C-alpha positions in Angstrom: 142.1 37.5 -0.4 145.2 35.5 -3.1 147.0 33.2 -1.5 150.1 31.1 -2.9 148.6 28.7 -4.7 145.9 30.9 -6.7 149.0 33.1 -7.8 150.9 30.0 -9.1 147.7 29.6 -11.0 147.9 32.5 -12.3 151.1 32.6 -13.6 150.2 29.8 -15.9 147.2 31.2 -17.8 148.0 33.4 -21.3 147.7 36.5 -21.3 143.6 37.7 -23.1 142.4 33.8 -22.4 138.7 33.1 -22.0 138.8 31.2 -18.5 136.5 28.7 -17.0 137.4 29.0 -13.2 135.4 25.9 -11.9 134.4 25.8 -8.3 135.2 29.3 -8.1 134.3 29.9 -4.2 134.7 33.4 -3.2 135.8 34.4 -6.9 139.0 35.5 -5.6 141.1 33.9 -8.8 138.5 35.3 -11.1 138.6 38.8 -10.3 142.3 38.5 -10.1 142.2 36.9 -13.8 140.4 40.1 -14.8 142.1 42.5 -12.8 145.6 41.4 -14.2 144.5 41.3 -17.8 145.7 37.5 -17.8 141.5 37.3 -19.1 139.5 38.7 -21.3 136.5 36.8 -20.2 135.6 34.3 -16.9 132.6 32.0 -16.1 132.9 30.8 -12.7 130.8 28.2 -11.7 130.1 26.9 -8.2 128.1 23.8 -7.5 125.9 24.5 -4.4 123.3 27.4 -4.2 124.9 29.3 -0.8 128.8 29.3 -2.2 127.0 30.9 -5.8 125.4 33.2 -4.1 128.2 34.7 -2.1 130.5 34.6 -5.6 128.1 36.7 -7.3 127.9 38.8 -4.8 131.9 39.4 -4.5 132.1 39.6 -8.8 128.9 42.1 -8.7 129.5 45.2 -10.9 133.0 43.3 -12.3 132.8 43.5 -16.5 134.4 40.1 -18.1 133.2 38.2 -15.1 129.9 35.7 -15.4 128.9 33.7 -12.5 126.6 30.2 -13.4 125.3 28.0 -11.1 125.9 24.1 -11.9 128.0 21.1 -12.0 131.6 21.5 -12.6 131.9 22.4 -16.6 128.6 20.9 -17.8 127.4 24.4 -17.4 129.1 25.6 -20.4 129.5 25.4 -24.1 132.0 24.0 -26.4 134.5 26.7 -27.4 133.1 29.6 -24.7 136.7 29.2 -23.2 139.9 28.1 -24.0 141.3 27.6 -20.5 140.3 25.3 -17.6 141.2 26.4 -14.4 140.5 23.4 -11.6 141.9 24.2 -7.8 141.2 23.2 -4.6 140.3 19.8 -5.3 140.6 16.2 -4.4 142.4 14.7 -7.6 139.7 12.2 -8.2 137.1 14.9 -8.4 138.8 16.5 -10.6 139.2 13.9 -13.4 135.0 13.8 -12.6 134.5 16.8 -13.7 136.9 16.9 -17.0 135.5 13.2 -18.0 132.0 14.8 -17.8 132.1 17.2 -20.1 134.7 16.0 -23.3 133.5 18.7 -25.6 134.3 21.7 -23.5 137.6 20.1 -22.7 138.2 19.3 -26.2 137.8 22.8 -27.2 140.3 24.5 -24.6 144.1 24.6 -25.4 145.0 24.4 -21.8 144.2 22.8 -18.9 145.4 24.6 -15.4 144.7 22.1 -12.3 145.7 22.5 -8.5 144.8 18.9 -6.8 144.9 19.0 -3.2 145.6 15.2 -3.2 145.7 12.7 -6.0 147.9 14.4 -8.6 149.2 11.2 -9.8 145.7 10.2 -11.4 145.2 13.9 -12.7 148.7 13.3 -14.8 147.6 9.4 -15.7 144.0 11.0 -16.9 146.3 14.0 -18.8 148.3 11.3 -20.4 145.8 9.0 -21.7 143.8 12.0 -23.2 146.5 13.2 -24.9 147.5 16.2 -23.2 150.7 17.3 -22.7 151.8 18.7 -19.3 153.6 21.8 -20.3 154.5 23.0 -16.8 154.7 22.1 -12.8 155.4 24.3 -10.2 154.9 23.9 -6.3 153.1 26.2 -4.1 153.0 26.4 0.2 150.7 27.2 2.7 150.4 26.6 6.1 152.9 24.3 5.9 151.8 22.5 3.3 153.3 21.9 -0.5 150.6 21.7 -3.3 151.0 20.5 -6.7 150.0 23.2 -9.5 150.0 21.1 -13.3 149.7 23.0 -16.6 148.8 20.8 -19.4 148.4 22.3 -22.9 147.5 20.1 -26.4 151.3 20.9 -27.5 154.2 21.9 -25.7 158.0 22.4 -26.3 159.0 23.1 -22.3 162.3 21.7 -21.7 162.5 22.1 -17.6 159.1 22.3 -15.3 159.6 25.3 -12.7 159.1 22.7 -10.1 162.3 21.4 -11.0 164.3 24.6 -9.8 161.6 25.6 -7.2 163.2 26.4 -3.8 160.3 24.0 -2.6 161.2 21.3 -4.3 163.4 19.5 -1.7 160.8 19.9 1.1 158.1 18.6 -0.8 160.1 15.5 -1.8 160.2 14.8 1.7 156.7 15.5 2.4 156.0 13.1 -0.1 158.3 10.6 1.2 157.0 10.2 4.2 153.8 10.3 2.9 154.8 7.4 0.6 156.6 5.3 3.7 153.3 5.6 6.1 151.2 4.0 3.0 153.6 1.3 2.5 153.9 0.9 5.7 150.0 0.1 6.1 150.0 -2.3 2.9 152.7 -4.2 4.2 150.1 -6.0 6.5 148.5 -7.2 3.8 149.8 -9.8 1.9 147.7 -9.0 -1.1 148.2 -5.4 -0.8 152.5 -6.0 -0.8 151.8 -8.2 -4.2 149.8 -5.3 -5.7 150.9 -3.2 -8.8 150.3 -0.4 -6.3 152.6 -1.5 -3.9 155.2 -1.9 -6.6 154.7 1.8 -7.9 154.7 3.5 -4.8 157.6 1.6 -3.8 159.9 2.2 -6.9 158.7 6.1 -6.2 160.2 5.8 -2.8 163.7 4.6 -3.9 163.5 7.2 -6.6 162.9 9.7 -3.9 165.6 8.4 -1.6 167.6 8.4 -4.8 167.0 12.3 -5.3 167.7 13.1 -1.4 170.8 11.5 -1.1 172.0 12.9 -4.7 171.0 16.1 -3.1 173.3 15.1 0.1 176.0 14.6 -1.8 175.7 17.8 -3.9 175.9 19.8 -0.9 178.9 18.3 0.6 180.8 18.8 -2.4 180.0 22.5 -2.0 181.5 22.6 1.4 184.8 24.4 1.1 187.9 22.0 2.8 
């Protein structure tokens, strides 16, 4: 079953890619990558035995997909894939997986990452390791909006897909409410209020509020008088 998150990840994979599907779960992304022709080869990895067995069963008999039991990208060697997909994990775990296999990551040309949380950690890692965020988009499942980040070694992208996404305003509203809750908790501690994190979150809240106000003004201008 392909949900909107997986479909969005899929669209960033360039046709004919050799893909690592990390934490492949049931293998739905791996199967769709091969069936759609997006990937010429997929190495699907799973860390634990039980999900690995389910993955192996689901992809059995499908040419072009190989299942490997192991932790993240550690079961790959440099050059086996040119595209790495990691979806459905927290941002901190995604960063850990990338950090633990530097040779495999370095030999790749694209990283397509869908953090369930901590997207800022992922973006910070990409910047620090000289990856260019080529595009981003949003996907909604069960009322929750997720971020999908596509990073490349070089990119000339002028505008992210998320900038024109119909989910952008809803995502901004959800993000604003979440940050306001976090700031509210942090405000109870003098040391937390004085931290760089508090200042950074406050700056993001201000930016989101300004964006919301701009949207309101734009809509007012569009109303016939």
